[in-house]
Residue frames as qw, qx, qy, qz and C-alpha x, y, z in Angstrom:
[[0.926, -0.018, -0.213, 0.310, -21.61, 2.85, 7.04],
 [0.160, -0.948, 0.249, -0.117, -19.27, 4.48, 9.53],
 [0.824, -0.343, 0.391, 0.226, -16.82, 1.67, 9.37],
 [0.482, 0.798, -0.339, -0.129, -13.68, 2.07, 7.28],
 [0.958, -0.084, 0.098, 0.256, -11.01, -0.46, 6.41],
 [0.175, -0.825, 0.432, 0.320, -7.36, 0.54, 6.60],
 [0.893, 0.423, 0.104, 0.113, -5.69, -0.54, 3.32],
 [0.607, 0.488, -0.145, 0.610, -2.70, 1.80, 3.08],
 [0.534, -0.788, -0.164, 0.259, -0.69, 3.37, 5.94],
 [0.411, 0.727, -0.235, 0.497, 1.69, 6.31, 5.72],
 [0.756, -0.583, -0.172, 0.242, 4.23, 6.05, 8.53],
 [0.411, 0.639, -0.200, 0.619, 6.63, 8.85, 9.34],
 [0.681, -0.717, -0.152, 0.001, 8.07, 8.78, 12.82],
 [0.091, 0.804, -0.504, 0.304, 11.04, 10.19, 14.71],
 [0.393, -0.385, 0.778, -0.303, 11.10, 7.56, 17.52],
 [0.577, 0.149, -0.713, -0.369, 10.88, 4.05, 16.32],
 [0.010, 0.070, -0.912, 0.404, 10.39, 2.45, 19.73],
 [0.420, 0.285, 0.648, -0.568, 7.08, 0.67, 20.05],
 [0.503, 0.454, -0.293, -0.675, 6.46, 0.74, 16.30],
 [0.133, 0.248, -0.932, -0.230, 7.31, -2.84, 15.70],
 [0.235, 0.263, 0.882, -0.312, 4.19, -4.30, 17.37],
 [0.437, 0.606, 0.195, -0.635, 1.92, -1.85, 15.49],
 [0.353, 0.501, -0.612, -0.500, 3.61, -2.78, 12.16],
 [0.052, -0.056, 0.997, 0.006, 3.23, -6.53, 12.96],
 [0.346, 0.436, 0.702, -0.446, -0.51, -6.13, 13.53],
 [0.422, 0.670, -0.050, -0.609, -1.07, -3.94, 10.48],
 [0.176, 0.443, -0.794, -0.378, 0.97, -6.31, 8.31],
 [0.168, 0.115, 0.970, -0.131, -0.98, -9.33, 9.54],
 [0.383, 0.592, 0.535, -0.466, -4.17, -7.45, 8.62],
 [0.577, 0.468, 0.528, 0.411, -2.95, -6.90, 4.99],
 [0.051, 0.969, 0.100, -0.221, -2.21, -3.23, 5.31],
 [0.721, 0.431, 0.036, 0.541, 0.31, -1.78, 2.87],
 [0.458, -0.701, -0.078, 0.540, 3.06, 0.59, 4.08],
 [0.450, 0.739, 0.095, 0.493, 4.27, 3.83, 2.65],
 [0.575, -0.743, -0.074, 0.334, 7.13, 5.71, 4.26],
 [0.375, 0.878, -0.196, 0.225, 10.23, 7.90, 4.12],
 [0.113, 0.753, -0.546, 0.349, 13.88, 7.90, 5.07],
 [0.034, -0.355, 0.843, -0.403, 14.81, 6.30, 8.39],
 [0.673, 0.052, 0.463, -0.575, 11.25, 5.04, 8.99],
 [0.825, 0.406, -0.253, -0.302, 11.21, 3.29, 5.56],
 [0.381, 0.490, -0.763, 0.180, 14.56, 1.67, 6.38],
 [0.315, -0.236, 0.747, -0.536, 13.31, 0.57, 9.77],
 [0.810, 0.191, 0.212, -0.512, 10.13, -1.00, 8.33],
 [0.776, 0.456, -0.415, -0.129, 12.13, -2.90, 5.71],
 [0.144, 0.517, -0.783, 0.314, 14.64, -4.00, 8.33],
 [0.559, -0.087, 0.635, -0.526, 11.75, -5.87, 10.04],
 [0.243, 0.014, 0.920, 0.308, 11.15, -7.69, 6.77],
 [0.371, 0.652, 0.589, -0.302, 8.02, -5.85, 5.62],
 [0.418, 0.427, 0.465, 0.654, 7.46, -4.51, 2.17],
 [0.106, -0.762, -0.298, 0.565, 7.31, -0.69, 2.17],
 [0.482, 0.671, 0.303, 0.475, 6.84, 1.74, -0.74],
 [0.378, -0.221, -0.104, 0.893, 8.90, 4.89, -0.63],
 [0.170, 0.794, 0.350, -0.467, 7.03, 8.15, -0.60],
 [0.001, -0.597, 0.428, 0.679, 9.35, 9.47, -3.39],
 [0.171, 0.080, 0.888, 0.419, 8.14, 6.66, -5.64],
 [0.148, 0.714, 0.672, -0.126, 4.61, 8.08, -5.24],
 [0.007, 0.893, 0.107, -0.438, 5.62, 11.79, -5.52],
 [0.770, 0.474, 0.109, 0.414, 8.48, 11.29, -7.99],
 [0.080, 0.875, -0.259, 0.401, 10.46, 13.75, -5.78],
 [0.659, 0.022, -0.598, 0.456, 13.32, 12.87, -3.52],
 [0.451, -0.787, -0.291, 0.304, 13.63, 14.17, 0.03],
 [0.470, 0.581, 0.034, 0.663, 15.03, 17.66, -0.52],
 [0.089, -0.786, 0.152, -0.592, 16.39, 20.67, 1.33],
 [0.100, 0.398, -0.763, 0.499, 18.24, 18.62, 3.88],
 [0.205, -0.254, -0.934, 0.147, 15.22, 16.58, 4.70],
 [0.181, 0.215, 0.328, -0.902, 12.94, 19.59, 5.28],
 [0.642, 0.300, -0.102, -0.698, 10.68, 18.50, 2.44],
 [0.131, -0.128, 0.979, 0.088, 9.67, 14.84, 2.21],
 [0.163, 0.429, 0.885, -0.080, 5.93, 14.31, 2.50],
 [0.194, 0.626, 0.213, -0.725, 4.72, 17.84, 1.50],
 [0.023, 0.140, -0.712, -0.687, 3.19, 17.01, -1.84],
 [0.609, 0.059, -0.064, -0.789, -0.29, 16.92, -3.42],
 [0.673, 0.068, -0.698, -0.236, -0.10, 13.17, -3.98],
 [0.323, -0.037, -0.799, 0.506, 0.45, 12.58, -0.28],
 [0.182, 0.190, 0.457, -0.849, -1.95, 15.22, 1.16],
 [0.591, 0.067, -0.323, -0.736, -4.55, 14.53, -1.55],
 [0.551, -0.022, -0.832, -0.062, -4.42, 10.86, -0.58],
 [0.175, -0.209, -0.734, 0.621, -5.16, 11.85, 3.08],
 [0.210, 0.301, 0.281, -0.887, -7.66, 14.73, 2.49],
 [0.336, -0.009, -0.676, -0.656, -9.56, 13.18, -0.48],
 [0.575, 0.012, 0.478, -0.664, -13.21, 12.61, 0.57],
 [0.166, -0.030, 0.963, 0.212, -14.12, 9.10, -0.36],
 [0.312, 0.559, 0.726, -0.251, -17.86, 9.96, -0.63],
 [0.264, 0.780, -0.006, -0.568, -17.41, 12.80, -3.08],
 [0.809, 0.441, 0.339, 0.188, -17.37, 11.84, -6.75],
 [0.331, 0.922, -0.121, 0.163, -15.46, 15.03, -7.67],
 [0.359, -0.748, 0.558, -0.018, -12.65, 14.20, -5.20],
 [0.810, -0.058, 0.580, 0.071, -12.54, 10.60, -6.42],
 [0.707, 0.667, 0.189, 0.142, -12.35, 11.73, -10.01],
 [0.141, 0.918, -0.342, 0.143, -9.48, 14.12, -9.31],
 [0.608, -0.513, 0.606, -0.004, -7.64, 11.44, -7.27],
 [0.842, 0.256, 0.459, 0.122, -7.97, 9.18, -10.31],
 [0.508, 0.852, 0.027, 0.123, -6.93, 11.86, -12.76],
 [0.060, 0.866, -0.441, 0.227, -3.79, 12.73, -10.85],
 [0.776, 0.093, -0.604, 0.156, -2.98, 9.17, -9.74],
 [0.206, -0.539, 0.488, -0.655, -3.34, 10.05, -6.04],
 [0.504, -0.112, -0.856, 0.014, -3.47, 6.96, -3.84],
 [0.605, -0.669, -0.166, -0.399, -5.95, 6.68, -0.91],
 [0.329, 0.250, -0.722, 0.554, -4.14, 6.79, 2.45],
 [0.602, -0.529, -0.503, -0.324, -6.31, 5.40, 5.23],
 [0.723, -0.629, -0.161, 0.235, -3.97, 5.59, 8.19],
 [0.350, 0.751, -0.281, 0.484, -1.35, 8.16, 9.10],
 [0.798, -0.497, -0.194, 0.280, 1.15, 7.32, 11.84],
 [0.305, 0.761, -0.201, 0.536, 3.38, 10.23, 13.03],
 [0.661, -0.607, -0.213, 0.387, 5.76, 10.77, 15.91],
 [0.233, 0.958, 0.003, 0.166, 7.02, 14.38, 15.79],
 [0.509, 0.454, -0.396, 0.615, 10.57, 15.77, 16.02],
 [0.567, -0.556, -0.500, 0.346, 11.40, 16.12, 19.72],
 [0.156, 0.751, 0.007, 0.642, 11.27, 19.91, 19.94],
 [0.548, -0.789, 0.050, -0.275, 10.78, 20.16, 23.75],
 [0.909, -0.297, 0.089, 0.279, 13.55, 17.64, 24.44],
 [0.621, 0.442, 0.041, 0.646, 15.89, 19.51, 22.06],
 [0.106, -0.819, 0.055, -0.561, 15.19, 22.77, 23.94],
 [0.762, -0.633, 0.083, -0.111, 15.70, 21.06, 27.37],
 [0.913, 0.021, 0.006, 0.407, 19.07, 19.63, 26.17],
 [0.297, -0.783, 0.133, 0.530, 20.53, 23.16, 25.83],
 [0.642, 0.305, 0.487, 0.507, 20.95, 22.84, 22.06],
 [0.160, -0.201, 0.168, 0.952, 21.78, 25.82, 19.94],
 [0.457, 0.493, 0.217, -0.708, 19.02, 28.00, 18.43],
 [0.408, 0.420, -0.603, -0.542, 19.85, 26.59, 14.97],
 [0.130, 0.038, -0.991, 0.009, 19.45, 23.02, 16.19],
 [0.245, 0.361, 0.667, -0.604, 16.22, 23.86, 17.98],
 [0.462, 0.486, -0.100, -0.735, 14.76, 25.45, 14.82],
 [0.342, 0.293, -0.813, -0.369, 15.64, 22.37, 12.80],
 [0.054, -0.151, -0.959, 0.233, 13.52, 20.36, 15.29],
 [0.449, 0.330, 0.278, -0.782, 10.38, 22.28, 14.44],
 [0.367, 0.175, 0.889, 0.212, 8.38, 19.65, 12.61],
 [0.337, 0.318, -0.170, -0.869, 6.62, 20.82, 9.47],
 [0.462, 0.076, -0.752, -0.463, 5.68, 17.75, 7.48],
 [0.245, -0.179, -0.913, 0.273, 4.67, 15.73, 10.58],
 [0.142, 0.354, 0.501, -0.777, 2.41, 18.38, 12.04],
 [0.420, 0.279, -0.304, -0.808, 0.83, 18.94, 8.62],
 [0.413, -0.025, -0.873, -0.259, 0.15, 15.22, 8.26],
 [0.072, -0.257, -0.790, 0.552, -1.39, 15.19, 11.75],
 [0.264, 0.368, 0.205, -0.868, -3.73, 18.06, 10.88],
 [0.438, 0.218, -0.571, -0.659, -4.69, 16.56, 7.52],
 [0.341, -0.116, -0.933, -0.012, -5.47, 13.14, 8.93],
 [0.003, -0.336, -0.687, 0.645, -7.46, 14.65, 11.81],
 [0.353, 0.315, -0.033, -0.880, -9.47, 16.95, 9.56],
 [0.613, 0.156, -0.562, -0.532, -10.45, 13.97, 7.35],
 [0.285, -0.203, 0.856, -0.380, -11.28, 11.67, 10.29],
 [0.776, 0.246, 0.138, -0.564, -14.40, 10.66, 8.42],
 [0.872, 0.413, -0.243, -0.096, -12.15, 8.53, 6.21],
 [0.577, 0.505, -0.525, 0.371, -8.74, 8.41, 7.88],
 [0.770, -0.585, -0.175, 0.186, -7.20, 7.19, 11.13],
 [0.287, 0.772, -0.341, 0.452, -4.59, 9.50, 12.53],
 [0.819, -0.416, -0.251, 0.306, -2.08, 8.25, 15.08],
 [0.140, 0.948, -0.081, 0.275, -0.41, 11.50, 16.21],
 [0.079, -0.729, 0.630, -0.255, 2.25, 10.08, 18.53],
 [0.392, 0.186, -0.896, 0.097, 3.75, 6.84, 19.90],
 [0.276, -0.043, 0.645, -0.711, 1.36, 7.24, 22.87],
 [0.718, 0.222, 0.130, -0.646, -1.51, 6.06, 20.67],
 [0.358, 0.333, -0.834, -0.257, 0.17, 3.02, 19.12],
 [0.056, 0.022, 0.952, -0.301, -1.23, 0.68, 21.80],
 [0.489, 0.365, 0.402, -0.683, -4.75, 1.92, 21.33],
 [0.617, 0.460, -0.371, -0.520, -4.69, 1.07, 17.61],
 [0.201, 0.243, -0.949, 0.012, -3.06, -2.27, 18.29],
 [0.279, 0.163, 0.811, -0.487, -5.95, -3.13, 20.60],
 [0.590, 0.466, 0.093, -0.653, -8.48, -2.11, 17.98],
 [0.510, 0.436, -0.653, -0.351, -6.84, -4.25, 15.30],
 [0.041, 0.126, -0.970, 0.203, -6.65, -7.22, 17.62],
 [0.367, 0.293, 0.689, -0.553, -10.33, -6.88, 18.44],
 [0.579, 0.626, 0.373, -0.367, -11.82, -5.99, 15.00],
 [0.702, 0.321, 0.380, 0.510, -9.10, -6.29, 12.33],
 [0.301, -0.062, 0.169, 0.937, -7.97, -3.25, 10.23],
 [0.122, -0.642, -0.566, -0.503, -11.42, -1.64, 10.62],
 [0.155, -0.159, -0.462, 0.859, -12.32, 1.41, 12.63],
 [0.013, 0.768, 0.641, -0.011, -15.61, 3.11, 13.48],
 [0.125, 0.776, 0.134, 0.604, -16.35, 6.79, 13.09],
 [0.574, -0.809, -0.033, -0.125, -16.32, 7.19, 16.82],
 [0.824, -0.326, 0.134, 0.443, -12.84, 5.69, 17.09],
 [0.537, 0.412, 0.189, 0.711, -11.48, 7.85, 14.21],
 [0.125, -0.863, -0.118, -0.476, -12.96, 11.00, 15.88],
 [0.734, -0.667, 0.017, 0.124, -11.33, 10.00, 19.19],
 [0.759, -0.032, 0.174, 0.626, -7.93, 9.76, 17.44],
 [0.278, 0.665, 0.236, 0.652, -8.60, 13.06, 15.75],
 [0.400, -0.890, -0.077, -0.207, -9.33, 14.72, 19.05],
 [0.774, -0.487, 0.147, 0.376, -5.99, 13.41, 20.45],
 [0.657, 0.327, 0.260, 0.628, -4.27, 14.60, 17.27],
 [0.053, 0.823, 0.129, 0.551, -5.39, 18.19, 17.68],
 [0.638, -0.769, 0.032, 0.034, -4.28, 17.96, 21.33],
 [0.808, -0.132, 0.212, 0.533, -0.80, 16.91, 20.19],
 [0.437, 0.533, 0.247, 0.681, -0.59, 19.63, 17.56],
 [0.245, -0.901, -0.139, -0.329, -1.79, 22.27, 19.99],
 [0.728, -0.643, 0.089, 0.220, 0.69, 21.28, 22.63],
 [0.739, 0.087, 0.239, 0.624, 3.52, 21.19, 20.10],
 [0.255, 0.693, 0.199, 0.645, 2.80, 24.64, 18.73],
 [0.437, -0.882, -0.072, -0.161, 2.41, 26.03, 22.24],
 [0.781, -0.437, 0.138, 0.424, 5.86, 24.78, 23.15],
 [0.561, 0.307, 0.248, 0.728, 7.37, 26.37, 20.01],
 [0.047, -0.854, -0.197, -0.479, 5.54, 29.64, 20.77],
 [0.621, -0.778, -0.010, 0.093, 6.86, 29.63, 24.33],
 [0.760, -0.155, 0.189, 0.602, 10.44, 29.10, 23.11],
 [0.365, 0.545, 0.288, 0.697, 10.17, 31.86, 20.58],
 [0.271, -0.882, -0.224, -0.313, 8.67, 34.16, 23.16],
 [0.676, -0.708, 0.094, 0.180, 11.58, 33.60, 25.59],
 [0.790, -0.032, 0.251, 0.558, 14.48, 33.42, 23.18]]
């Protein structure tokens, strides 16, 4: 069975534009939401229930927002292999929830550089949690759907409209391919800035 049902979605995005339609489709399909900070507030402002990441991790957002999702209960929920009994046993032992969909839109690093911002502001726009979520979701594409930027929202909306909150292995691999493209481009932009500054 290469089909997987999306039951829980972790959503952590910088830009909220275009997210409302995706949320509407996911909610209609019975998907539960998990989120942080401004994204959590945005989801609830649309009238949807949304669990806070800190309620899962028991840690608040710390270090000025630098650490929000970086926690074993989040990354375990993404990276846990559903077919491995040992992974499933550890997830149960440590109360790690399965996360089936990860939606990320990274901090706007390139736009911040282009704006002429200070070096300190540019460094704060180097996304750590988001890029880690993208890589984790893409690595475990066998079980997880990764939406690495707002450019992929429409593609997932079309899938949900056509087949509900169910994806095929081929579709998940396609999203993973796009995800590694996003992470590669992002890291290249950061490397280029460091090389020139």
